N, CA, C and O of each residue as an XYZ file, in Angstrom:
896
protein
N       0.847     -1.197      0.000
C       0.000      0.000      0.000
C       0.886      1.252      0.000
O       1.786      1.380      0.830
N       0.629      2.166     -0.927
C       1.418      3.379     -1.024
C       1.090      4.330      0.124
O       0.111      4.138      0.846
N       1.924      5.356      0.279
C       1.659      6.376      1.310
C       0.294      7.016      1.084
O      -0.472      7.196      2.031
N      -0.012      7.360     -0.168
C      -1.296      8.006     -0.454
C      -2.468      7.098     -0.108
O      -3.463      7.561      0.451
N      -2.367      5.838     -0.424
C      -3.442      4.904     -0.093
C      -3.642      4.817      1.423
O      -4.772      4.710      1.899
N      -2.550      4.863      2.167
C      -2.637      4.841      3.633
C      -3.330      6.101      4.146
O      -4.153      6.033      5.060
N      -2.995      7.252      3.554
C      -3.629      8.507      3.954
C      -5.121      8.485      3.641
O      -5.935      8.927      4.451
N      -5.475      7.977      2.479
C      -6.888      7.910      2.102
C      -7.660      6.945      2.998
O      -8.824      7.183      3.318
N      -7.015      5.870      3.396
C      -7.660      4.937      4.320
C      -7.958      5.625      5.641
O      -9.015      5.399      6.230
N      -7.039      6.464      6.116
C      -7.255      7.207      7.365
C      -8.405      8.200      7.207
O      -9.196      8.380      8.133
N      -8.505      8.844      6.047
C      -9.607      9.782      5.816
C     -10.950      9.055      5.752
O     -11.947      9.555      6.274
N     -10.986      7.895      5.127
C     -12.242      7.116      5.075
C     -12.677      6.710      6.469
O     -13.866      6.740      6.790
N     -11.721      6.331      7.294
C     -12.046      5.954      8.670
C     -12.544      7.155      9.466
O     -13.435      7.019     10.305
N     -11.977      8.325      9.209
C     -12.322      9.545      9.946
C     -13.682     10.094      9.542
O     -14.469     10.488     10.402
N     -13.971     10.124      8.228
C     -15.209     10.748      7.744
C     -16.342      9.768      7.479
O     -17.502     10.173      7.404
N     -16.025      8.491      7.337
C     -17.068      7.546      6.961
C     -17.385      7.664      5.478
O     -16.632      8.276      4.721
N     -18.504      7.076      5.067
C     -18.897      7.116      3.654
C     -19.298      8.539      3.251
O     -19.984      9.233      4.002
N     -18.870      8.959      2.076
C     -19.208     10.284      1.569
C     -20.112     10.157      0.343
O     -19.984      9.205     -0.428
N     -21.022     11.111      0.162
C     -21.856     11.092     -1.039
C     -21.021     11.369     -2.285
O     -20.047     12.119     -2.232
N     -21.399     10.772     -3.387
C     -20.659     10.954     -4.627
C     -21.456     11.828     -5.593
O     -22.683     11.871     -5.516
N     -20.772     12.522     -6.500
C     -21.479     13.265     -7.539
C     -22.324     12.318     -8.392
O     -22.049     11.119     -8.436
N     -23.348     12.842     -9.069
C     -24.206     11.990     -9.916
C     -23.405     11.299    -11.011
O     -22.382     11.810    -11.466
N     -23.882     10.135    -11.426
C     -23.210      9.385    -12.482
C     -23.785      9.704    -13.864
O     -23.099      9.539    -14.873
N     -25.039     10.159    -13.916
C     -25.641     10.511    -15.196
C     -25.029     11.816    -15.709
O     -24.956     12.784    -14.951
N     -24.587     11.878    -16.971
C     -23.903     13.078    -17.463
C     -24.724     14.363    -17.348
O     -24.197     15.386    -16.909
N     -26.002     14.333    -17.733
C     -26.794     15.561    -17.658
C     -27.026     15.976    -16.209
O     -26.915     17.155    -15.873
N     -27.344     15.020    -15.363
C     -27.543     15.332    -13.945
C     -26.271     15.899    -13.331
O     -26.327     16.819    -12.516
N     -25.121     15.349    -13.722
C     -23.855     15.854    -13.190
C     -23.584     17.268    -13.693
O     -23.051     18.092    -12.950
N     -23.941     17.564    -14.941
C     -23.785     18.929    -15.443
C     -24.633     19.907    -14.630
O     -24.159     20.976    -14.246
N     -25.883     19.536    -14.372
C     -26.762     20.394    -13.569
C     -26.184     20.561    -12.165
O     -26.184     21.666    -11.622
N     -25.697     19.485    -11.582
C     -25.069     19.493    -10.254
C     -23.898     20.459    -10.236
O     -23.729     21.211     -9.277
N     -23.082     20.445    -11.296
C     -21.931     21.348    -11.395
C     -22.384     22.809    -11.428
O     -21.826     23.653    -10.726
N     -23.389     23.099    -12.238
C     -23.880     24.477    -12.361
C     -24.437     24.962    -11.024
O     -24.206     26.106    -10.633
N     -25.160     24.108    -10.332
C     -25.756     24.489     -9.045
C     -24.725     24.568     -7.928
O     -24.979     25.196     -6.900
N     -23.566     23.941     -8.114
C     -22.547     23.909     -7.062
C     -21.752     25.208     -6.957
O     -21.220     25.524     -5.893
N     -21.669     25.960     -8.051
C     -20.845     27.172     -8.071
C     -21.418     28.215     -7.108
O     -22.588     28.585     -7.214
N     -20.597     28.683     -6.175
C     -21.007     29.685     -5.171
C     -22.220     29.211     -4.355
O     -23.067     30.019     -3.974
N     -22.299     27.923     -4.094
C     -23.423     27.389     -3.313
C     -22.906     26.388     -2.289
O     -21.916     25.697     -2.531
N     -23.574     26.315     -1.151
C     -23.246     25.276     -0.181
C     -23.831     23.957     -0.665
O     -24.793     23.963     -1.433
N     -23.272     22.818     -0.233
C     -23.846     21.531     -0.642
C     -25.332     21.420     -0.294
O     -26.105     20.855     -1.067
N     -25.738     21.955      0.861
C     -27.145     21.853      1.248
C     -28.043     22.595      0.258
O     -29.066     22.066     -0.177
N     -27.652     23.833     -0.098
C     -28.469     24.612     -1.037
C     -28.445     23.994     -2.431
O     -29.469     23.962     -3.114
N     -27.288     23.507     -2.854
C     -27.204     22.833     -4.151
C     -28.141     21.636     -4.203
O     -28.878     21.460     -5.173
N     -28.114     20.818     -3.161
C     -28.945     19.617     -3.139
C     -30.426     19.962     -3.072
O     -31.256     19.240     -3.625
N     -30.766     21.062     -2.396
C     -32.175     21.490     -2.332
C     -32.657     21.897     -3.722
O     -33.771     21.556     -4.120
N     -31.822     22.624     -4.458
C     -32.191     23.042     -5.812
C     -32.304     21.832     -6.737
O     -33.217     21.759     -7.559
N     -31.382     20.890     -6.603
C     -31.411     19.687     -7.438
C     -32.660     18.866     -7.156
O     -33.295     18.361     -8.082
N     -33.016     18.729     -5.880
C     -34.216     17.976     -5.512
C     -35.468     18.649     -6.068
O     -36.394     17.969     -6.511
N     -35.500     19.974     -6.048
C     -36.655     20.707     -6.575
C     -36.783     20.492     -8.082
O     -37.891     20.330     -8.594
N     -35.660     20.489     -8.792
C     -35.701     20.232    -10.230
C     -36.182     18.814    -10.532
O     -36.876     18.587    -11.523
N     -35.816     17.876     -9.689
C     -36.275     16.499     -9.881
C     -37.783     16.379     -9.682
O     -38.436     15.554    -10.321
N     -38.335     17.210     -8.791
C     -39.781     17.133     -8.515
C     -40.617     17.713     -9.649
O     -41.786     17.349     -9.779
N     -40.061     18.607    -10.483
C     -40.883     19.255    -11.521
C     -41.545     18.257    -12.477
O     -42.755     18.393    -12.657
N     -40.898     17.270    -13.112
C     -39.463     16.954    -13.124
C     -38.781     17.652    -14.304
O     -39.402     17.918    -15.333
N     -37.485     17.941    -14.127
C     -36.734     18.613    -15.197
C     -35.300     18.121    -15.249
O     -34.371     18.918    -15.382
N     -35.117     16.814    -15.144
C     -33.760     16.295    -15.053
C     -33.328     15.483    -16.275
O     -32.465     14.610    -16.183
N     -33.944     15.788    -17.419
C     -33.413     15.346    -18.702
C     -33.351     16.597    -19.574
O     -34.057     17.568    -19.302
N     -32.529     16.593    -20.605
C     -32.462     17.789    -21.454
C     -33.823     18.205    -22.011
O     -34.159     19.390    -22.010
N     -34.610     17.229    -22.489
C     -35.916     17.562    -23.059
C     -36.882     18.059    -21.996
O     -37.643     18.997    -22.235
N     -36.857     17.429    -20.811
C     -37.764     17.841    -19.737
C     -37.430     19.251    -19.255
O     -38.334     20.043    -18.987
N     -36.155     19.568    -19.143
C     -35.785     20.909    -18.706
C     -36.118     21.939    -19.789
O     -36.504     23.064    -19.475
N     -35.973     21.569    -21.030
C     -36.307     22.470    -22.133
C     -37.798     22.805    -22.133
O     -38.185     23.929    -22.452
N     -38.652     21.805    -21.766
C     -40.103     22.014    -21.767
C     -40.616     22.642    -20.475
O     -41.734     23.158    -20.445
N     -39.829     22.607    -19.422
C     -40.288     23.076    -18.105
C     -40.624     24.562    -18.132
O     -39.921     25.339    -18.778
N     -41.691     24.970    -17.437
C     -42.037     26.391    -17.366
C     -40.902     27.206    -16.755
O     -40.310     26.797    -15.756
N     -40.598     28.352    -17.348
C     -39.489     29.184    -16.912
C     -39.611     29.582    -15.449
O     -38.622     29.598    -14.716
N     -40.822     29.902    -15.033
C     -41.008     30.344    -13.649
C     -40.650     29.238    -12.661
O     -40.033     29.495    -11.627
N     -41.043     28.005    -12.985
C     -40.714     26.882    -12.098
C     -39.205     26.641    -12.052
O     -38.648     26.353    -10.992
N     -38.555     26.759    -13.200
C     -37.099     26.597    -13.220
C     -36.426     27.655    -12.351
O     -35.514     27.353    -11.580
N     -36.884     28.888    -12.484
C     -36.313     29.979    -11.687
C     -36.483     29.721    -10.200
O     -35.558     29.938     -9.417
N     -37.669     29.255     -9.811
C     -37.920     28.986     -8.389
C     -36.982     27.908     -7.864
O     -36.487     28.003     -6.741
N     -36.739     26.885     -8.674
C     -35.849     25.792     -8.247
C     -34.406     26.266     -8.156
O     -33.733     26.027     -7.153
N     -33.931     26.936     -9.196
C     -32.532     27.354     -9.263
C     -32.209     28.380     -8.186
O     -31.090     28.409     -7.673
N     -33.175     29.216     -7.841
C     -32.960     30.232     -6.803
C     -32.641     29.599     -5.453
O     -32.008     30.232     -4.608
N     -33.067     28.370     -5.245
C     -32.783     27.683     -3.981
C     -31.279     27.476     -3.765
O     -30.832     27.292     -2.634
N     -30.510     27.509     -4.845
C     -29.052     27.317     -4.724
C     -28.344     28.566     -4.206
O     -27.174     28.511     -3.828
N     -29.061     29.698     -4.191
C     -28.456     30.923     -3.683
C     -28.322     31.979     -4.771
O     -29.079     31.959     -5.742
N     -27.368     32.906     -4.628
C     -27.219     34.000     -5.588
C     -26.766     33.515     -6.965
O     -26.509     32.329     -7.170
N     -26.677     34.456     -7.898
C     -26.255     34.181     -9.268
C     -27.247     33.287    -10.016
O     -26.854     32.502    -10.878
N     -28.539     33.411     -9.678
C     -29.549     32.567    -10.309
C     -29.591     32.770    -11.818
O     -29.715     31.805    -12.571
N     -29.491     34.006    -12.258
C     -29.561     34.263    -13.708
C     -28.386     33.625    -14.437
O     -28.548     33.076    -15.527
N     -27.196     33.697    -13.830
C     -26.026     33.032    -14.431
C     -26.236     31.525    -14.520
O     -25.883     30.897    -15.519
N     -26.810     30.955    -13.473
C     -27.070     29.509    -13.475
C     -28.089     29.149    -14.558
O     -27.911     28.178    -15.293
N     -29.146     29.934    -14.643
C     -30.186     29.653    -15.637
C     -29.618     29.730    -17.051
O     -29.936     28.897    -17.900
N     -28.782     30.724    -17.299
C     -28.173     30.844    -18.624
C     -27.266     29.651    -18.913
O     -27.270     29.121    -20.024
N     -26.492     29.230    -17.917
C     -25.617     28.065    -18.097
C     -26.442     26.811    -18.364
O     -26.078     25.995    -19.212
N     -27.548     26.655    -17.645
C     -28.414     25.495    -17.852
C     -29.039     25.518    -19.238
O     -29.138     24.480    -19.892
N     -29.464     26.700    -19.693
C     -30.047     26.798    -21.030
C     -29.034     26.392    -22.099
O     -29.359     25.677    -23.047
N     -27.801     26.866    -21.925
C     -26.744     26.508    -22.878
C     -26.480     25.010    -22.851
O     -26.346     24.377    -23.898
N     -26.407     24.444    -21.647
C     -26.155     23.013    -21.511
C     -27.275     22.166    -22.085
O     -27.018     21.157    -22.741
N     -28.513     22.567    -21.845
C     -29.668     21.842    -22.389
C     -29.594     21.818    -23.907
O     -29.833     20.786    -24.534
N     -29.259     22.970    -24.498
C     -29.162     23.046    -25.951
C     -28.060     22.129    -26.477
O     -28.243     21.455    -27.490
N     -26.920     22.103    -25.793
C     -25.817     21.242    -26.219
C     -26.184     19.767    -26.111
O     -25.886     18.986    -27.015
N     -26.825     19.380    -25.016
C     -27.231     17.982    -24.851
C     -28.283     17.584    -25.880
O     -28.238     16.473    -26.409
N     -29.233     18.480    -26.172
C     -30.297     18.154    -27.118
C     -29.762     18.064    -28.541
O     -30.251     17.263    -29.337
N     -28.762     18.879    -28.866
C     -28.187     18.833    -30.209
C     -27.196     17.676    -30.364
O     -26.837     17.301    -31.480
N     -26.756     17.113    -29.231
C     -25.796     15.994    -29.282
C     -26.301     14.847    -28.418
O     -25.745     14.582    -27.352
N     -27.362     14.159    -28.872
C     -27.935     13.079    -28.054
C     -26.965     11.944    -27.774
O     -27.164     11.172    -26.837
N     -25.909     11.836    -28.586
C     -24.910     10.780    -28.360
C     -23.775     11.226    -27.445
O     -22.778     10.518    -27.308
N     -23.917     12.411    -26.809
C     -22.846     12.929    -25.951
C     -22.419     11.952    -24.853
O     -21.219     11.774    -24.645
N     -23.365     11.303    -24.133
C     -22.925     10.352    -23.091
C     -21.990      9.264    -23.621
O     -21.032      8.887    -22.947
N     -22.266      8.759    -24.833
C     -21.379      7.722    -25.377
C     -20.064      8.325    -25.868
O     -19.025      7.665    -25.825
N     -20.102      9.576    -26.334
C     -18.872     10.233    -26.799
C     -17.901     10.430    -25.641
O     -16.708     10.157    -25.777
N     -18.404     10.903    -24.503
C     -17.488     11.172    -23.390
C     -16.994      9.884    -22.731
O     -16.016      9.908    -21.985
N     -17.661      8.767    -23.000
C     -17.171      7.480    -22.497
C     -16.180      6.844    -23.456
O     -15.601      5.799    -23.160
N     -15.987      7.478    -24.609
C     -15.076      6.953    -25.617
C     -13.678      7.520    -25.463
O     -13.289      7.924    -24.367
N     -12.915      7.554    -26.553
C     -11.528      8.041    -26.502
C     -11.443      9.438    -25.896
O     -12.296     10.292    -26.140
N     -10.393      9.653    -25.100
C     -10.266     10.906    -24.352
C     -10.184     12.169    -25.210
O     -10.819     13.163    -24.857
N      -9.444     12.184    -26.308
C      -9.375     13.427    -27.085
C     -10.760     13.912    -27.530
O     -11.068     15.098    -27.414
N     -11.589     13.002    -28.037
C     -12.941     13.376    -28.471
C     -13.810     13.737    -27.278
O     -14.645     14.637    -27.366
N     -13.621     13.039    -26.163
C     -14.405     13.332    -24.955
C     -14.106     14.737    -24.444
O     -15.021     15.473    -24.074
N     -12.834     15.108    -24.422
C     -12.451     16.451    -23.966
C     -13.020     17.526    -24.885
O     -13.522     18.546    -24.411
N     -12.946     17.306    -26.185
C     -13.486     18.283    -27.136
C     -14.987     18.463    -26.954
O     -15.499     19.578    -27.061
N     -15.689     17.373    -26.680
C     -17.136     17.438    -26.530
C     -17.545     18.243    -25.299
O     -18.623     18.839    -25.282
N     -16.703     18.267    -24.279
C     -17.043     18.968    -23.038
C     -16.614     20.429    -23.031
O     -17.075     21.196    -22.185
N     -15.748     20.830    -23.948
C     -15.221     22.201    -23.937
C     -16.301     23.284    -24.025
O     -16.177     24.304    -23.347
N     -17.355     23.104    -24.831
C     -18.341     24.188    -24.956
C     -19.204     24.399    -23.716
O     -19.896     25.414    -23.629
N     -19.187     23.475    -22.752
C     -20.109     23.571    -21.627
C     -19.692     24.663    -20.648
O     -18.543     24.705    -20.209
N     -20.638     25.552    -20.306
C     -20.324     26.642    -19.380
C     -20.153     26.145    -17.951
O     -20.761     25.156    -17.542
N     -19.320     26.846    -17.207
C     -19.101     26.627    -15.773
C     -18.462     25.284    -15.431
O     -18.412     24.915    -14.258
N     -17.976     24.550    -16.423
C     -17.271     23.305    -16.109
C     -15.803     23.592    -15.837
O     -15.290     23.252    -14.771
N     -15.122     24.219    -16.798
C     -13.688     24.413    -16.651
C     -12.975     23.071    -16.674
O     -13.607     22.035    -16.883
N     -11.671     23.080    -16.461
C     -10.905     21.836    -16.526
C     -11.280     20.882    -15.394
O     -11.419     19.680    -15.616
N     -11.444     21.414    -14.184
C     -11.757     20.540    -13.052
C     -13.129     19.914    -13.210
O     -13.297     18.718    -12.972
N     -14.122     20.715    -13.613
C     -15.460     20.179    -13.818
C     -15.491     19.148    -14.934
O     -16.183     18.135    -14.831
N     -14.740     19.406    -16.002
C     -14.667     18.434    -17.095
C     -14.034     17.139    -16.613
O     -14.467     16.051    -16.994
N     -13.011     17.253    -15.776
C     -12.377     16.048    -15.227
C     -13.331     15.286    -14.310
O     -13.335     14.055    -14.305
N     -14.143     16.014    -13.531
C     -15.157     15.329    -12.707
C     -16.151     14.585    -13.589
O     -16.552     13.462    -13.282
N     -16.547     15.230    -14.697
C     -17.472     14.585    -15.635
C     -16.850     13.316    -16.216
O     -17.504     12.275    -16.286
N     -15.594     13.406    -16.629
C     -14.921     12.245    -17.215
C     -14.734     11.124    -16.197
O     -14.808      9.946    -16.546
N     -14.494     11.490    -14.946
C     -14.278     10.479    -13.904
C     -15.581      9.845    -13.440
O     -15.701      8.620    -13.416
N     -16.569     10.676    -13.066
C     -17.770     10.133    -12.428
C     -18.855      9.710    -13.414
O     -19.618      8.788    -13.127
N     -18.938     10.367    -14.570
C     -20.013     10.034    -15.512
C     -19.514      9.246    -16.717
O     -20.319      8.678    -17.455
N     -18.200      9.202    -16.930
C     -17.688      8.526    -18.123
C     -16.664      7.446    -17.827
O     -16.139      6.823    -18.750
N     -16.369      7.211    -16.541
C     -15.506      6.093    -16.126
C     -14.066      6.182    -16.624
O     -13.418      5.157    -16.837
N     -13.564      7.402    -16.810
C     -12.151      7.571    -17.164
C     -11.329      7.766    -15.886
O     -11.723      8.546    -15.019
N     -10.199      7.074    -15.757
C      -9.346      7.270    -14.578
C      -8.555      8.574    -14.684
O      -7.367      8.571    -15.007
N      -9.235      9.683    -14.405
C      -8.628     11.016    -14.420
C      -8.903     11.647    -13.064
O     -10.036     11.622    -12.583
N      -7.885     12.206    -12.454
C      -8.062     12.787    -11.123
C      -8.310     14.293    -11.220
O      -7.401     15.033    -11.596
N      -9.516     14.768    -10.889
C      -9.752     16.213    -10.863
C      -8.981     16.835     -9.697
O      -8.932     16.268     -8.605
N      -8.384     17.995     -9.933
C      -7.663     18.697     -8.870
C      -8.291     20.074     -8.708
O      -7.967     21.000     -9.451
N      -9.189     20.208     -7.735
C      -9.750     21.517     -7.430
C      -8.877     22.198     -6.382
O      -7.843     21.662     -5.983
N      -9.297     23.377     -5.940
C      -8.475     24.128     -4.987
C      -8.271     23.348     -3.691
O      -7.201     23.415     -3.086
N      -9.283     22.617     -3.269
C      -9.175     21.858     -2.013
C      -8.200     20.699     -2.148
O      -7.347     20.492     -1.285
N      -8.330     19.948     -3.227
C      -7.411     18.826     -3.452
C      -5.979     19.339     -3.566
O      -5.053     18.742     -3.018
N      -5.807     20.442     -4.278
C      -4.468     21.016     -4.442
C      -3.884     21.433     -3.095
O      -2.723     21.149     -2.803
N      -4.691     22.106     -2.276
C      -4.212     22.588     -0.974
C      -3.808     21.428     -0.060
O      -2.721     21.438      0.517
N      -4.675     20.440      0.067
C      -4.386     19.288      0.930
C      -3.136     18.559      0.438
O      -2.262     18.202      1.227
N      -3.067     18.349     -0.860
C      -1.950     17.601     -1.433
C      -0.621     18.323     -1.238
O       0.380     17.703     -0.879
N      -0.612     19.632     -1.473
C       0.609     20.396     -1.289
C       1.070     20.357      0.169
O       2.264     20.232      0.441
N       0.123     20.463      1.105
C       0.503     20.407      2.522
C       1.056     19.043      2.908
O       1.866     18.928      3.827
N       0.612     18.013      2.199
C       1.109     16.666      2.463
C       2.416     16.384      1.729
O       3.044     15.345      1.939
N       2.824     17.322      0.862
C       4.101     17.167      0.165
C       4.008     16.670     -1.259
O       5.014     16.266     -1.843
N       2.793     16.693     -1.837
C       2.622     16.239     -3.216
C       2.592     17.431     -4.176
O       1.867     18.400     -3.949
N       3.378     17.354     -5.241
C       3.378     18.405     -6.247
C       4.320     19.543     -5.906
O       4.869     19.622     -4.807
N       4.492     20.429     -6.890
C       5.395     21.564     -6.740
C       4.622     22.837     -6.434
O       3.508     23.025     -6.924
N       5.205     23.703     -5.632
C       4.592     24.999     -5.318
C       4.966     25.987     -6.417
O       6.111     26.429     -6.508
N       3.978     26.330     -7.254
C       4.204     27.314     -8.322
C       3.072     28.331     -8.280
O       1.996     28.049     -7.752
N       3.318     29.518     -8.840
C       2.321     30.584     -8.796
C       1.126     30.309     -9.706
O       0.007     30.728     -9.411
N       1.360     29.615    -10.795
C       0.305     29.318    -11.751
C      -0.521     28.123    -11.264
O       0.002     27.017    -11.130
N      -1.843     28.355    -10.993
C      -2.662     27.280    -10.417
C      -2.783     26.090    -11.356
O      -2.769     24.942    -10.912
N      -2.903     26.358    -12.654
C      -3.049     25.262    -13.605
C      -1.819     24.365    -13.601
O      -1.935     23.139    -13.609
N      -0.633     24.986    -13.588
C       0.602     24.203    -13.554
C       0.734     23.454    -12.237
O       1.167     22.302    -12.213
N       0.359     24.110    -11.140
C       0.442     23.438     -9.846
C      -0.526     22.265     -9.784
O      -0.191     21.207     -9.251
N      -1.726     22.451    -10.329
C      -2.718     21.373    -10.333
C      -2.206     20.157    -11.078
O      -2.393     19.021    -10.644
N      -1.559     20.406    -12.203
C      -1.040     19.279    -12.985
C       0.125     18.598    -12.272
O       0.296     17.382    -12.359
N       0.921     19.397    -11.566
C       2.015     18.827    -10.784
C       1.460     17.944     -9.668
O       1.956     16.843     -9.428
N       0.426     18.440     -8.992
C      -0.228     17.665     -7.928
C      -0.856     16.404     -8.514
O      -0.721     15.315     -7.956
N      -1.535     16.562     -9.631
C      -2.181     15.421    -10.283
C      -1.171     14.331    -10.617
O      -1.409     13.152    -10.358
N      -0.049     14.732    -11.192
C       0.996     13.760    -11.546
C       1.538     13.050    -10.308
O       1.745     11.836    -10.317
N       1.766     13.821     -9.238
C       2.332     13.232     -8.017
C       1.360     12.245     -7.374
O       1.766     11.181     -6.908
N       0.081     12.600     -7.352
C      -0.912     11.731     -6.731
C      -1.134     10.456     -7.537
O      -1.200      9.361     -6.978
N      -1.246     10.606     -8.849
C      -1.570      9.430     -9.665
C      -0.440      8.408     -9.690
O      -0.667      7.232     -9.976
N       0.779      8.857     -9.389
C       1.882      7.889     -9.311
C       1.682      6.908     -8.167
O       2.246      5.813     -8.186
N       0.878      7.289     -7.162
C       0.685      6.418     -6.000
C      -0.711      5.787     -5.948
O      -1.052      5.109     -4.978
N      -1.514      6.010     -6.988
C      -2.864      5.448     -6.999
C      -2.935      4.204     -7.879
O      -2.295      4.162     -8.930
N      -3.704      3.188     -7.471
C      -3.962      2.062     -8.367
C      -4.675      2.560     -9.621
O      -5.441      3.522     -9.557
N      -4.435      1.930    -10.731
C      -5.021      2.381    -11.996
C      -6.464      1.904    -12.124
O      -6.798      1.142    -13.030
N      -7.309      2.359    -11.212
C      -8.725      2.005    -11.268
C      -9.578      3.248    -11.081
O      -9.202      4.168    -10.354
N     -10.729      3.268    -11.743
C     -11.638      4.405    -11.650
C     -12.091      4.618    -10.212
O     -12.179      5.756     -9.750
N     -12.379      3.534     -9.505
C     -12.856      3.666     -8.125
C     -11.796      4.302     -7.233
O     -12.121      5.118     -6.370
N     -10.527      3.933     -7.435
C      -9.445      4.521     -6.632
C      -9.347      6.022     -6.881
O      -9.130      6.794     -5.948
N      -9.503      6.431     -8.119
C      -9.449      7.855     -8.451
C     -10.646      8.596     -7.855
O     -10.507      9.711     -7.352
N     -11.812      7.972     -7.915
C     -13.002      8.607     -7.336
C     -12.843      8.794     -5.829
O     -13.155      9.856     -5.289
N     -12.361      7.769     -5.171
C     -12.189      7.856     -3.724
C     -11.148      8.917     -3.356
O     -11.325      9.661     -2.391
N     -10.080      8.977     -4.122
C      -9.037      9.969     -3.845
C      -9.607     11.380     -3.969
O      -9.394     12.212     -3.087
N     -10.323     11.654     -5.046
C     -10.892     12.991     -5.208
C     -11.886     13.309     -4.093
O     -11.812     14.375     -3.482
N     -12.815     12.393     -3.825
C     -13.855     12.646     -2.824
C     -13.265     12.985     -1.467
O     -13.660     13.968     -0.840
N     -12.320     12.174     -1.012
C     -11.824     12.348      0.360
C     -10.827     13.507      0.477
O     -10.818     14.205      1.490
N     -10.002     13.717     -0.528
C      -9.081     14.851     -0.457
C      -9.838     16.178     -0.554
O      -9.523     17.127      0.164
N     -10.827     16.243     -1.432
C     -11.602     17.479     -1.577
C     -12.446     17.741     -0.328
O     -12.524     18.876      0.143
N     -13.067     16.710      0.201
C     -13.876     16.880      1.409
C     -12.999     17.300      2.593
O     -13.383     18.158      3.387
N     -11.842     16.697      2.697
C     -10.923     17.041      3.783
C     -10.493     18.506      3.683
O     -10.351     19.193      4.695
N     -10.291     18.970      2.455
C      -9.908     20.363      2.258
C     -10.991     21.345      2.647
O     -10.695     22.486      3.000
N     -12.246     20.918      2.589
C     -13.337     21.793      2.985
C     -13.710     21.676      4.450
O     -14.168     22.644      5.058
N     -13.515     20.488      5.022
C     -13.977     20.252      6.392
C     -12.900     20.467      7.451
O     -13.203     20.986      8.526
N     -11.666     20.090      7.185
C     -10.607     20.122      8.203
C      -9.379     20.902      7.742
O      -8.904     21.787      8.454
N      -8.868     20.584      6.567
C      -7.651     21.229      6.064
C      -8.028     22.508      5.306
O      -7.737     22.654      4.119
N      -8.677     23.420      6.018
C      -9.182     24.645      5.405
C      -8.042     25.596      5.069
O      -6.919     25.437      5.548
N      -8.348     26.580      4.244
C      -7.294     27.453      3.734
C      -6.673     28.338      4.809
O      -5.453     28.349      4.972
N      -7.509     29.088      5.553
C      -6.958     30.095      6.457
C      -6.705     29.592      7.877
O      -5.800     30.078      8.556
N      -7.494     28.627      8.325
C      -7.326     28.159      9.712
C      -7.542     26.651      9.788
O      -8.546     26.196     10.335
N      -6.603     25.871      9.240
C      -6.779     24.410      9.249
C      -6.810     23.846     10.670
O      -6.103     24.319     11.560
N      -7.641     22.829     10.858
C      -7.818     22.227     12.178
C      -6.820     21.078     12.360
O      -7.202     19.912     12.457
N      -5.548     21.433     12.404
C      -4.487     20.424     12.427
C      -4.546     19.521     13.661
O      -4.191     18.344     13.589
N      -4.988     20.064     14.777
C      -4.970     19.292     16.027
C      -5.851     18.049     15.940
O      -5.537     17.016     16.532
N      -6.963     18.154     15.195
C      -7.867     17.006     15.100
C      -7.677     16.224     13.801
O      -8.364     15.226     13.580
N      -6.759     16.660     12.940
C      -6.595     16.043     11.621
C      -6.060     14.617     11.741
O      -5.077     14.385     12.445
N      -6.698     13.657     11.061
C      -6.220     12.271     11.129
C      -4.904     12.051     10.381
O      -4.291     10.990     10.495
N      -4.472     13.062      9.614
C      -3.234     12.924      8.842
C      -2.064     13.676      9.470
O      -0.979     13.731      8.890
N      -2.275     14.250     10.640
C      -1.271     15.114     11.253
C       0.099     14.454     11.368
O       1.113     15.089     11.077
N       0.145     13.213     11.779
C       1.436     12.547     12.009
C       2.255     12.418     10.733
O       3.473     12.254     10.795
N       1.597     12.491      9.568
C       2.310     12.309      8.299
C       2.201     13.539      7.411
O       2.338     13.446      6.191
N       1.951     14.704      8.031
C       1.767     15.940      7.268
C       2.837     16.969      7.647
O       2.810     17.493      8.760
N       3.764     17.263      6.758
C       4.819     18.244      7.078
C       4.254     19.609      7.469
O       4.731     20.228      8.420
N       3.256     20.074      6.751
C       2.677     21.384      7.056
C       1.980     21.373      8.411
O       2.103     22.323      9.184
N       1.255     20.308      8.696
C       0.572     20.207      9.988
C       1.546     20.162     11.144
O       1.322     20.787     12.180
N       2.623     19.425     10.968
C       3.650     19.353     12.012
C       4.243     20.732     12.276
O       4.463     21.106     13.428
N       4.498     21.479     11.222
C       5.067     22.810     11.347
C       4.098     23.746     12.079
O       4.503     24.512     12.953
N       2.822     23.673     11.712
C       1.829     24.579     12.316
C       1.620     24.268     13.805
O       1.530     25.185     14.622
N       1.542     22.991     14.153
C       1.308     22.635     15.557
C       2.532     22.926     16.408
O       2.410     23.215     17.598
N       3.713     22.852     15.802
C       4.946     23.116     16.534
C       5.022     24.573     16.978
O       5.584     24.886     18.028
N       4.444     25.467     16.158
C       4.542     26.896     16.428
C       3.332     27.445     17.188
O       3.207     28.657     17.361
N       2.459     26.574     17.634
C       1.293     27.032     18.400
C       1.684     27.323     19.840
O       0.838     27.719     20.642
C-alpha cells in the first residue's frame, strides 16, 4: 500500500462514507452548475426541486415552465440568472448531441473536445465529468485537493494554479492504483478534507487524522 493509499484509508475511517457526484452526465452537469457559489445543502435542495418538476433530462428541462425553473434554481443561492443561462446553454448542447454520453465514455481526445463548450465546467469540472459520468481514470484537482496535497508534500509549489494542479495530479496518480474507483475515492476524500478540516486560512491540524504524516501540519502545531 502506497503512502497516499494509507492517507486515504485514514480519511475514510475519519469521515465515513461520503456522497458521490451523480453518475448521469446531464444530472452531473446540472449538479456542477448548481454547485458554483453554493453550499452543498443549497445545491442539493435546488437539485431535488428540479427532480420534482421533473426537469432532469435535457428535453424535460427544455419544456419546463421558466417560472418553475427559476424557483428551483434560486434555492441554490445568488447568481440565479447566471445559473439559468448556463443550464439553457447546456440543455441546448445535450439536445443537439444526443450521443454525448457515449462520446465522453469513448476516446479521451474526443471526450475532452465534446465537453469544452459547456459553461461553468472548466478543466476541473470536465475532469469530474470524465471520472464520475464517463468512467475515465482522471483525477480532478480543485483548490481543495491542491491545498491538501501540497501540505502533504505532493506536487510543486508554483504561482500558476493550472501548472500546480497538474504537478499535484501527476504526483498523486503515481501512487494510486489504476482504477476508476481509486481515483473517485481519492478525489472525494481529499476534496472533502480540504473543505472540512484542512481549510485554507485556519486548518484544524490538532484534530486532523493525517497530522502525524503531514509536514505542514507538524510545522503549524509546533509553532502554536
